[in-house]
C-alpha positions, -999 to +999 in steps of 0.1 A: -449-890+020-474-866+035-506-857+017-533-831+025-569-840+016-599-817+020-633-811+007-618-783-016-641-755-006-643-723-026-631-692-007-649-688+026-675-714+019-688-735+048-675-759+060-638-765+055-623-798+067-587-810+061-568-841+072-531-847+069-518-883+069-486-901+064-487-936+049-497-951+083-517-927+104-536-894+108-513-866+118-535-835+118-572-827+115-585-792+110-619-776+104-634-742+100-668-728+095-662-693+083-661-667+100-653-689+130-617-698+140-597-726+123-596-755+148-565-775+145-556-808+163-523-825+158-512-858+171-476-848+172-463-813+182-433-814+159-453-813+127-437-783+110-440-799+075-476-808+082-485-772+092-468-759+060-491-781+039-522-767+056-510-732+053-502-737+016-537-752+010-554-723+028-535-697+009-538-713-025-576-718-019-578-682-008-595-691+024-595-663+048-583-670+083-595-648+112-582-668+141-570-702+153-578-725+182-552-752+188-529-765+216-503-739+226-472-753+209-490-760+177-508-726+176-475-708+181-458-728+154-487-722+130-489-685+138-452-680+130-455-698+097-488-682+088-474-647+094-443-655+073-463-670+044-493-647+044-477-614+055-504-611+082-495-605+118-506-629+146-512-623+182-526-642+212-562-632+217-572-657+244-557-687+261-583-715+264-584-749+279-605-780+272-617-801+301-631-836+301-655-847+328-644-881+340-665-884+372-691-867+393-688-862+430-718-862+453-719-828+469-745-813+492-773-796+474-776-759+478-809-740+478-827-732+446-834-747+412-822-746+377-845-732+351-844-721+315-844-683+311-874-666+296-882-632+281-890-620+316-853-625+325-840-604+296-828-574+318-808-596+343-794-618+316-783-589+295-765-573+325-748-607+333-738-612+296-721-578+297-705-585+331-693-619+320-677-605+288-660-577+308-647-600+335-638-631+315-630-618+280-620-583+288-645-571+262-670-542+264-702-556+251-728-536+270-744-523+238-746-558+222-755-577+254-792-571+252-794-585+216-771-614+226-793-622+256-825-619+236-813-643+209-798-668+233-830-668+254-851-673+223-829-703+213-833-718+248-796-716+255-795-697+288-802-712+322-805-695+355-800-709+390-827-693+411-831-692+449-859-667+454-842-646+426-817-655+399-782-661+415-762-674+385-763-681+348-749-707+324-754-713+287-753-743+264-737-742+229-724-763+201-742-796+207-728-828+192-741-863+192-721-871+224-718-838+242-723-801+244-703-770+253-711-750+284-702-713+283-712-679+297-710-692+332-715-662+355-723-656+391-724-619+403-697-612+429-723-608+457-734-645+452-700-661+449 
């Protein structure tokens, strides 16, 4: 028998966690901090019945779902069932991948140094945030880029590689006790 267990949040409260188990093992784990995407991880890709339990729980709890991050087969299966059950349409917004660093190669060092961006870098960082969003995400964010850059610099998330002048940018996000995400990696075409 399958059973879904969660922290039973009220509609759109933060956070939402759910696990689905059979009598022997964990089958699916999912979490969402509204309004961020539902993140879904399944140990077996054929879990149609498991996905139905999660969808039923989300709908009966009136938890709004804006998007989903999951492996391709599971996200397609979930989207089809979510659309059928909720009456909402689903479409692919972005294909993502998750990488795991398993080793580090010794490579020749290039010129320059890494440093944390400061308020003095706001103009270049805001241009690069807009350029990254346009190139990588196909989104026009020029108007929001300055505010995004300002906030991320203030939080100490943006780093620049500088060789006389800034050459590239990277940002940190979502720290955990054992890792951190790296995003907004951008090098202008003339420095690639």
